[in-house]
N, CA, C and O atoms as CSV, one atom per row, in Angstrom:
chain,resi,resn,atom,element,x,y,z
A,1,MET,N,N,-101.041,-75.104,123.728
A,1,MET,CA,C,-100.317,-74.048,124.380
A,1,MET,C,C,-99.148,-73.619,123.502
A,1,MET,O,O,-98.418,-74.460,122.978
A,2,ALA,N,N,-98.972,-72.315,123.343
A,2,ALA,CA,C,-97.894,-71.781,122.519
A,2,ALA,C,C,-96.550,-71.988,123.206
A,2,ALA,O,O,-96.422,-71.802,124.416
A,3,ILE,N,N,-95.572,-72.367,122.435
A,3,ILE,CA,C,-94.229,-72.564,122.969
A,3,ILE,C,C,-93.453,-71.260,122.917
A,3,ILE,O,O,-92.673,-70.966,123.822
A,4,GLU,N,N,-93.658,-70.479,121.873
A,4,GLU,CA,C,-92.910,-69.243,121.725
A,4,GLU,C,C,-93.561,-68.123,122.547
A,4,GLU,O,O,-94.732,-68.199,122.920
A,5,THR,N,N,-92.774,-67.096,122.814
A,5,THR,CA,C,-93.264,-65.945,123.558
A,5,THR,C,C,-93.711,-64.862,122.584
A,5,THR,O,O,-93.463,-64.954,121.381
A,6,ASP,N,N,-94.372,-63.835,123.115
A,6,ASP,CA,C,-94.790,-62.722,122.282
A,6,ASP,C,C,-93.575,-61.996,121.704
A,6,ASP,O,O,-93.622,-61.499,120.579
A,7,ALA,N,N,-92.491,-61.937,122.475
A,7,ALA,CA,C,-91.254,-61.314,121.985
A,7,ALA,C,C,-90.671,-62.110,120.814
A,7,ALA,O,O,-90.149,-61.526,119.865
A,8,MET,N,N,-90.760,-63.428,120.880
A,8,MET,CA,C,-90.267,-64.265,119.775
A,8,MET,C,C,-91.114,-64.049,118.525
A,8,MET,O,O,-90.579,-63.988,117.417
A,9,ARG,N,N,-92.432,-63.931,118.694
A,9,ARG,CA,C,-93.299,-63.667,117.547
A,9,ARG,C,C,-92.952,-62.321,116.930
A,9,ARG,O,O,-92.957,-62.176,115.707
A,10,SER,N,N,-92.649,-61.332,117.770
A,10,SER,CA,C,-92.258,-60.007,117.285
A,10,SER,C,C,-90.968,-60.083,116.466
A,10,SER,O,O,-90.871,-59.461,115.408
A,11,GLU,N,N,-89.982,-60.836,116.943
A,11,GLU,CA,C,-88.719,-61.000,116.214
A,11,GLU,C,C,-88.943,-61.683,114.866
A,11,GLU,O,O,-88.367,-61.276,113.858
A,12,PHE,N,N,-89.781,-62.722,114.850
A,12,PHE,CA,C,-90.073,-63.431,113.603
A,12,PHE,C,C,-90.708,-62.489,112.585
A,12,PHE,O,O,-90.294,-62.448,111.426
A,13,LEU,N,N,-91.713,-61.734,113.020
A,13,LEU,CA,C,-92.373,-60.812,112.095
A,13,LEU,C,C,-91.432,-59.706,111.645
A,13,LEU,O,O,-91.517,-59.258,110.502
A,14,ALA,N,N,-90.534,-59.255,112.518
A,14,ALA,CA,C,-89.559,-58.233,112.133
A,14,ALA,C,C,-88.621,-58.755,111.049
A,14,ALA,O,O,-88.219,-58.006,110.159
A,15,ASP,N,N,-88.270,-60.049,111.126
A,15,ASP,CA,C,-87.384,-60.652,110.122
A,15,ASP,C,C,-88.079,-60.847,108.778
A,15,ASP,O,O,-87.449,-60.686,107.733
A,16,TRP,N,N,-89.369,-61.192,108.787
A,16,TRP,CA,C,-90.070,-61.575,107.567
A,16,TRP,C,C,-91.163,-60.594,107.142
A,16,TRP,O,O,-91.682,-60.695,106.030
A,17,GLY,N,N,-91.509,-59.669,107.995
A,17,GLY,CA,C,-92.608,-58.756,107.696
A,17,GLY,C,C,-92.133,-57.357,107.377
A,17,GLY,O,O,-90.956,-57.123,107.104
A,18,SER,N,N,-93.069,-56.440,107.417
A,18,SER,CA,C,-92.758,-55.040,107.180
A,18,SER,C,C,-93.633,-54.185,108.089
A,18,SER,O,O,-94.612,-54.659,108.666
A,19,THR,N,N,-93.259,-52.925,108.202
A,19,THR,CA,C,-94.010,-52.006,109.051
A,19,THR,C,C,-95.360,-51.708,108.416
A,19,THR,O,O,-95.462,-51.486,107.210
A,20,ALA,N,N,-96.386,-51.708,109.246
A,20,ALA,CA,C,-97.745,-51.436,108.781
A,20,ALA,C,C,-98.419,-50.490,109.767
A,20,ALA,O,O,-98.011,-50.386,110.924
A,21,THR,N,N,-99.448,-49.810,109.298
A,21,THR,CA,C,-100.247,-48.957,110.173
A,21,THR,C,C,-101.613,-49.590,110.314
A,21,THR,O,O,-102.365,-49.711,109.347
A,22,TYR,N,N,-101.924,-49.994,111.541
A,22,TYR,CA,C,-103.218,-50.599,111.840
A,22,TYR,C,C,-104.183,-49.500,112.256
A,22,TYR,O,O,-103.890,-48.719,113.162
A,23,GLY,N,N,-105.337,-49.439,111.592
A,23,GLY,CA,C,-106.361,-48.453,111.915
A,23,GLY,C,C,-107.549,-49.100,112.600
A,23,GLY,O,O,-108.270,-49.887,111.987
A,24,ASP,N,N,-107.754,-48.778,113.859
A,24,ASP,CA,C,-108.895,-49.269,114.629
A,24,ASP,C,C,-110.036,-48.275,114.413
A,24,ASP,O,O,-110.070,-47.220,115.046
A,25,THR,N,N,-110.963,-48.609,113.525
A,25,THR,CA,C,-112.007,-47.662,113.141
A,25,THR,C,C,-112.965,-47.335,114.275
A,25,THR,O,O,-113.444,-46.204,114.360
A,26,SER,N,N,-113.260,-48.296,115.152
A,26,SER,CA,C,-114.202,-48.011,116.239
A,26,SER,C,C,-113.591,-47.073,117.277
A,26,SER,O,O,-114.306,-46.269,117.875
A,27,ALA,N,N,-112.286,-47.162,117.500
A,27,ALA,CA,C,-111.616,-46.291,118.465
A,27,ALA,C,C,-111.112,-45.006,117.815
A,27,ALA,O,O,-110.780,-44.043,118.507
A,28,GLY,N,N,-111.057,-44.994,116.486
A,28,GLY,CA,C,-110.537,-43.823,115.783
A,28,GLY,C,C,-109.048,-43.622,115.996
A,28,GLY,O,O,-108.563,-42.490,115.993
A,29,SER,N,N,-108.320,-44.717,116.181
A,29,SER,CA,C,-106.888,-44.615,116.449
A,29,SER,C,C,-106.086,-45.446,115.453
A,29,SER,O,O,-106.622,-46.315,114.766
A,30,THR,N,N,-104.793,-45.158,115.394
A,30,THR,CA,C,-103.882,-45.938,114.555
A,30,THR,C,C,-102.678,-46.352,115.396
A,30,THR,O,O,-102.362,-45.725,116.407
A,31,ALA,N,N,-102.012,-47.421,114.958
A,31,ALA,CA,C,-100.814,-47.907,115.634
A,31,ALA,C,C,-99.869,-48.493,114.600
A,31,ALA,O,O,-100.299,-49.098,113.619
A,32,SER,N,N,-98.590,-48.309,114.830
A,32,SER,CA,C,-97.573,-48.898,113.962
A,32,SER,C,C,-97.288,-50.310,114.470
A,32,SER,O,O,-96.930,-50.502,115.632
A,33,ILE,N,N,-97.450,-51.298,113.585
A,33,ILE,CA,C,-97.213,-52.699,113.934
A,33,ILE,C,C,-96.373,-53.339,112.835
A,33,ILE,O,O,-96.069,-52.699,111.829
A,34,THR,N,N,-96.006,-54.577,113.026
A,34,THR,CA,C,-95.299,-55.343,111.998
A,34,THR,C,C,-96.241,-56.418,111.475
A,34,THR,O,O,-96.894,-57.118,112.248
A,35,ALA,N,N,-96.303,-56.540,110.150
A,35,ALA,CA,C,-97.194,-57.510,109.509
A,35,ALA,C,C,-96.451,-58.234,108.407
A,35,ALA,O,O,-95.613,-57.650,107.720
A,36,MET,N,N,-96.759,-59.502,108.242
A,36,MET,CA,C,-96.211,-60.290,107.137
A,36,MET,C,C,-97.337,-60.439,106.110
A,36,MET,O,O,-98.309,-61.158,106.341
A,37,LEU,N,N,-97.195,-59.759,104.988
A,37,LEU,CA,C,-98.226,-59.742,103.946
A,37,LEU,C,C,-97.892,-60.763,102.873
A,37,LEU,O,O,-96.749,-60.863,102.429
A,38,LYS,N,N,-98.904,-61.520,102.461
A,38,LYS,CA,C,-98.727,-62.467,101.357
A,38,LYS,C,C,-100.053,-62.599,100.613
A,38,LYS,O,O,-101.093,-62.146,101.089
A,39,ARG,N,N,-100.001,-63.214,99.460
A,39,ARG,CA,C,-101.221,-63.496,98.705
A,39,ARG,C,C,-101.521,-64.976,98.880
A,39,ARG,O,O,-100.715,-65.833,98.517
A,40,GLU,N,N,-102.672,-65.262,99.433
A,40,GLU,CA,C,-103.031,-66.641,99.726
A,40,GLU,C,C,-104.015,-67.171,98.689
A,40,GLU,O,O,-104.996,-66.508,98.351
A,41,TYR,N,N,-103.747,-68.348,98.200
A,41,TYR,CA,C,-104.618,-69.026,97.245
A,41,TYR,C,C,-105.829,-69.593,97.974
A,41,TYR,O,O,-105.711,-70.111,99.085
A,42,TYR,N,N,-106.978,-69.491,97.350
A,42,TYR,CA,C,-108.147,-70.166,97.895
A,42,TYR,C,C,-109.059,-70.613,96.762
A,42,TYR,O,O,-108.969,-70.132,95.632
A,43,GLU,N,N,-109.924,-71.533,97.095
A,43,GLU,CA,C,-110.844,-72.110,96.119
A,43,GLU,C,C,-112.218,-72.215,96.781
A,43,GLU,O,O,-112.336,-72.688,97.911
A,44,GLU,N,N,-113.245,-71.772,96.073
A,44,GLU,CA,C,-114.599,-71.862,96.590
A,44,GLU,C,C,-115.463,-72.584,95.573
A,44,GLU,O,O,-115.343,-72.358,94.369
A,45,THR,N,N,-116.333,-73.451,96.063
A,45,THR,CA,C,-117.209,-74.216,95.199
A,45,THR,C,C,-118.656,-73.905,95.543
A,45,THR,O,O,-119.048,-73.920,96.710
A,46,ALA,N,N,-119.436,-73.623,94.520
A,46,ALA,CA,C,-120.880,-73.408,94.679
A,46,ALA,C,C,-121.570,-74.293,93.643
A,46,ALA,O,O,-121.581,-73.982,92.452
A,47,GLY,N,N,-122.140,-75.391,94.110
A,47,GLY,CA,C,-122.751,-76.345,93.178
A,47,GLY,C,C,-121.685,-76.988,92.325
A,47,GLY,O,O,-120.745,-77.592,92.841
A,48,ASP,N,N,-121.831,-76.858,90.992
A,48,ASP,CA,C,-120.871,-77.433,90.059
A,48,ASP,C,C,-119.771,-76.456,89.641
A,48,ASP,O,O,-118.912,-76.801,88.829
A,49,VAL,N,N,-119.791,-75.254,90.183
A,49,VAL,CA,C,-118.840,-74.216,89.777
A,49,VAL,C,C,-117.785,-74.026,90.866
A,49,VAL,O,O,-118.107,-73.848,92.041
A,50,THR,N,N,-116.522,-74.068,90.451
A,50,THR,CA,C,-115.416,-73.827,91.358
A,50,THR,C,C,-114.672,-72.578,90.895
A,50,THR,O,O,-114.330,-72.448,89.719
A,51,VAL,N,N,-114.430,-71.670,91.821
A,51,VAL,CA,C,-113.714,-70.430,91.531
A,51,VAL,C,C,-112.400,-70.454,92.303
A,51,VAL,O,O,-112.376,-70.701,93.508
A,52,GLN,N,N,-111.312,-70.193,91.590
A,52,GLN,CA,C,-109.993,-70.144,92.199
A,52,GLN,C,C,-109.493,-68.714,92.135
A,52,GLN,O,O,-109.652,-68.033,91.121
A,53,SER,N,N,-108.894,-68.269,93.213
A,53,SER,CA,C,-108.401,-66.905,93.255
A,53,SER,C,C,-107.324,-66.785,94.326
A,53,SER,O,O,-106.923,-67.773,94.941
A,54,SER,N,N,-106.872,-65.568,94.533
A,54,SER,CA,C,-105.961,-65.305,95.636
A,54,SER,C,C,-106.401,-64.019,96.318
A,54,SER,O,O,-107.095,-63.190,95.730
A,55,SER,N,N,-105.990,-63.874,97.551
A,55,SER,CA,C,-106.418,-62.741,98.358
A,55,SER,C,C,-105.256,-62.297,99.229
A,55,SER,O,O,-104.482,-63.134,99.693
A,56,PRO,N,N,-105.116,-60.981,99.464
A,56,PRO,CA,C,-104.060,-60.557,100.377
A,56,PRO,C,C,-104.400,-60.966,101.808
A,56,PRO,O,O,-105.536,-60.829,102.261
A,57,VAL,N,N,-103.387,-61.472,102.502
A,57,VAL,CA,C,-103.532,-61.915,103.881
A,57,VAL,C,C,-102.343,-61.375,104.664
A,57,VAL,O,O,-101.207,-61.416,104.190
A,58,ALA,N,N,-102.609,-60.870,105.859
A,58,ALA,CA,C,-101.537,-60.396,106.733
A,58,ALA,C,C,-101.528,-61.233,108.002
A,58,ALA,O,O,-102.575,-61.540,108.572
A,59,HIS,N,N,-100.327,-61.595,108.434
A,59,HIS,CA,C,-100.142,-62.286,109.704
A,59,HIS,C,C,-99.545,-61.271,110.672
A,59,HIS,O,O,-98.515,-60.660,110.386
A,60,VAL,N,N,-100.198,-61.095,111.819
A,60,VAL,CA,C,-99.791,-60.101,112.804
A,60,VAL,C,C,-99.836,-60.721,114.198
A,60,VAL,O,O,-100.453,-61.767,114.400
A,61,ARG,N,N,-99.182,-60.074,115.149
A,61,ARG,CA,C,-99.287,-60.535,116.531
A,61,ARG,C,C,-100.689,-60.198,117.045
A,61,ARG,O,O,-101.176,-59.083,116.860
A,62,THR,N,N,-101.310,-61.147,117.672
A,62,THR,CA,C,-102.637,-60.937,118.239
A,62,THR,C,C,-102.621,-59.786,119.236
A,62,THR,O,O,-103.576,-59.012,119.304
A,63,SER,N,N,-101.550,-59.666,120.005
A,63,SER,CA,C,-101.459,-58.594,120.992
A,63,SER,C,C,-101.431,-57.206,120.354
A,63,SER,O,O,-101.786,-56.223,121.006
A,64,ASP,N,N,-101.014,-57.111,119.086
A,64,ASP,CA,C,-100.993,-55.818,118.387
A,64,ASP,C,C,-102.366,-55.405,117.869
A,64,ASP,O,O,-102.614,-54.223,117.634
A,65,VAL,N,N,-103.259,-56.380,117.692
A,65,VAL,CA,C,-104.583,-56.092,117.115
A,65,VAL,C,C,-105.686,-56.741,117.951
A,65,VAL,O,O,-106.603,-57.357,117.407
A,66,SER,N,N,-105.595,-56.604,119.255
A,66,SER,CA,C,-106.494,-57.326,120.158
A,66,SER,C,C,-107.971,-56.999,119.959
A,66,SER,O,O,-108.828,-57.810,120.309
A,67,SER,N,N,-108.283,-55.841,119.410
A,67,SER,CA,C,-109.692,-55.484,119.199
A,67,SER,C,C,-110.061,-55.400,117.719
A,67,SER,O,O,-111.051,-54.759,117.368
A,68,VAL,N,N,-109.282,-56.036,116.854
A,68,VAL,CA,C,-109.519,-55.960,115.412
A,68,VAL,C,C,-110.881,-56.556,115.037
A,68,VAL,O,O,-111.293,-57.592,115.560
A,69,VAL,N,N,-111.563,-55.872,114.120
A,69,VAL,CA,C,-112.851,-56.334,113.598
A,69,VAL,C,C,-112.895,-56.045,112.102
A,69,VAL,O,O,-112.068,-55.305,111.569
A,70,GLN,N,N,-113.880,-56.647,111.441
A,70,GLN,CA,C,-114.075,-56.363,110.022
A,70,GLN,C,C,-114.261,-54.863,109.841
A,70,GLN,O,O,-114.947,-54.211,110.628
A,71,GLY,N,N,-113.639,-54.324,108.793
A,71,GLY,CA,C,-113.751,-52.906,108.498
A,71,GLY,C,C,-112.574,-52.091,108.987
A,71,GLY,O,O,-112.382,-50.964,108.531
A,72,ASP,N,N,-111.767,-52.633,109.917
A,72,ASP,CA,C,-110.546,-51.947,110.326
A,72,ASP,C,C,-109.593,-51.933,109.132
A,72,ASP,O,O,-109.818,-52.635,108.146
A,73,THR,N,N,-108.538,-51.140,109.221
A,73,THR,CA,C,-107.632,-50.993,108.087
A,73,THR,C,C,-106.217,-51.400,108.450
A,73,THR,O,O,-105.833,-51.409,109.620
A,74,LEU,N,N,-105.446,-51.738,107.416
A,74,LEU,CA,C,-104.035,-52.042,107.537
A,74,LEU,C,C,-103.354,-51.440,106.316
A,74,LEU,O,O,-103.622,-51.842,105.184
A,75,ALA,N,N,-102.473,-50.473,106.552
A,75,ALA,CA,C,-101.753,-49.810,105.455
A,75,ALA,C,C,-100.324,-50.345,105.411
A,75,ALA,O,O,-99.583,-50.269,106.392
A,76,ILE,N,N,-99.957,-50.886,104.251
A,76,ILE,CA,C,-98.616,-51.433,104.044
A,76,ILE,C,C,-98.116,-50.939,102.690
A,76,ILE,O,O,-98.813,-51.056,101.682
A,77,ASP,N,N,-96.895,-50.384,102.674
A,77,ASP,CA,C,-96.281,-49.903,101.428
A,77,ASP,C,C,-97.217,-49.001,100.636
A,77,ASP,O,O,-97.381,-49.181,99.429
A,78,SER,N,N,-97.825,-48.043,101.302
A,78,SER,CA,C,-98.700,-47.033,100.698
A,78,SER,C,C,-100.011,-47.592,100.137
A,78,SER,O,O,-100.696,-46.901,99.383
A,79,VAL,N,N,-100.368,-48.821,100.490
A,79,VAL,CA,C,-101.646,-49.407,100.080
A,79,VAL,C,C,-102.468,-49.632,101.339
A,79,VAL,O,O,-101.995,-50.243,102.297
A,80,THR,N,N,-103.707,-49.136,101.334
A,80,THR,CA,C,-104.593,-49.342,102.475
A,80,THR,C,C,-105.527,-50.499,102.176
A,80,THR,O,O,-106.253,-50.497,101.182
A,81,TYR,N,N,-105.493,-51.492,103.061
A,81,TYR,CA,C,-106.341,-52.675,102.948
A,81,TYR,C,C,-107.420,-52.605,104.021
A,81,TYR,O,O,-107.222,-51.999,105.074
A,82,TYR,N,N,-108.553,-53.225,103.748
A,82,TYR,CA,C,-109.636,-53.330,104.719
A,82,TYR,C,C,-109.724,-54.778,105.195
A,82,TYR,O,O,-109.647,-55.711,104.395
A,83,VAL,N,N,-109.883,-54.952,106.486
A,83,VAL,CA,C,-109.989,-56.279,107.075
A,83,VAL,C,C,-111.368,-56.845,106.766
A,83,VAL,O,O,-112.380,-56.221,107.084
A,84,ILE,N,N,-111.416,-58.030,106.145
A,84,ILE,CA,C,-112.703,-58.661,105.851
A,84,ILE,C,C,-112.912,-59.956,106.632
A,84,ILE,O,O,-114.028,-60.473,106.696
A,85,GLU,N,N,-111.836,-60.481,107.227
A,85,GLU,CA,C,-111.958,-61.698,108.036
A,85,GLU,C,C,-110.822,-61.736,109.047
A,85,GLU,O,O,-109.674,-61.432,108.722
A,86,VAL,N,N,-111.153,-62.110,110.266
A,86,VAL,CA,C,-110.176,-62.198,111.349
A,86,VAL,C,C,-110.098,-63.645,111.820
A,86,VAL,O,O,-111.110,-64.232,112.205
A,87,SER,N,N,-108.886,-64.227,111.788
A,87,SER,CA,C,-108.711,-65.630,112.190
A,87,SER,C,C,-107.537,-65.766,113.156
A,87,SER,O,O,-106.406,-65.980,112.722
A,88,PRO,N,N,-107.792,-65.643,114.465
A,88,PRO,CA,C,-106.703,-65.859,115.421
A,88,PRO,C,C,-106.373,-67.347,115.520
A,88,PRO,O,O,-107.262,-68.193,115.422
A,89,ASP,N,N,-105.086,-67.663,115.716
A,89,ASP,CA,C,-104.710,-69.077,115.854
A,89,ASP,C,C,-104.715,-69.528,117.312
A,89,ASP,O,O,-104.375,-70.674,117.607
A,90,ASN,N,N,-105.096,-68.641,118.217
A,90,ASN,CA,C,-105.150,-68.904,119.657
A,90,ASN,C,C,-103.788,-69.238,120.254
A,90,ASN,O,O,-103.700,-69.803,121.344
A,91,GLU,N,N,-102.724,-68.883,119.531
A,91,GLU,CA,C,-101.367,-69.072,120.046
A,91,GLU,C,C,-100.524,-67.821,119.844
A,91,GLU,O,O,-99.299,-67.869,119.964
A,92,GLY,N,N,-101.181,-66.687,119.533
A,92,GLY,CA,C,-100.458,-65.425,119.471
A,92,GLY,C,C,-100.339,-64.771,118.115
A,92,GLY,O,O,-99.841,-63.649,118.021
A,93,ILE,N,N,-100.783,-65.442,117.050
A,93,ILE,CA,C,-100.754,-64.859,115.708
A,93,ILE,C,C,-102.185,-64.808,115.170
A,93,ILE,O,O,-102.952,-65.758,115.329
A,94,THR,N,N,-102.529,-63.702,114.542
A,94,THR,CA,C,-103.843,-63.556,113.922
A,94,THR,C,C,-103.661,-63.346,112.428
A,94,THR,O,O,-102.823,-62.555,111.995
A,95,GLN,N,N,-104.447,-64.058,111.655
A,95,GLN,CA,C,-104.450,-63.902,110.192
A,95,GLN,C,C,-105.590,-62.961,109.833
A,95,GLN,O,O,-106.730,-63.165,110.249
A,96,LEU,N,N,-105.273,-61.930,109.058
A,96,LEU,CA,C,-106.269,-60.976,108.595
A,96,LEU,C,C,-106.418,-61.115,107.087
A,96,LEU,O,O,-105.480,-60.844,106.337
A,97,ARG,N,N,-107.596,-61.539,106.644
A,97,ARG,CA,C,-107.875,-61.562,105.200
A,97,ARG,C,C,-108.263,-60.137,104.842
A,97,ARG,O,O,-109.063,-59.502,105.529
A,98,LEU,N,N,-107.678,-59.645,103.748
A,98,LEU,CA,C,-107.804,-58.226,103.392
A,98,LEU,C,C,-108.390,-58.033,102.008
A,98,LEU,O,O,-108.405,-58.954,101.191
A,99,ARG,N,N,-108.871,-56.828,101.756
A,99,ARG,CA,C,-109.239,-56.390,100.406
A,99,ARG,C,C,-108.805,-54.948,100.259
A,99,ARG,O,O,-108.678,-54.223,101.246
A,100,VAL,N,N,-108.578,-54.536,99.028
A,100,VAL,CA,C,-108.161,-53.162,98.760
A,100,VAL,C,C,-109.380,-52.277,98.703
A,100,VAL,O,O,-109.258,-51.072,98.486
């Protein structure tokens, strides 16, 4: 169970994030939200080959993107990203793995 409220999550993202435009492609609508964008390191192994890279990831309030799916967009600082993975933490924050 989450200890913080949705208002507290909003304050945290306002302190550490930036304004973003979320594009819901299935509804054809956009909304201004706050997102914390970072580049996350990841490593994938296939057989004997390991590939290391980083990917843009945004942390947003789940309530701001309740219907988010792959292919939706997030525009931050004049760059439009496409959502390729949605990972809610079930406590009010959703991580969106992005690509340009």
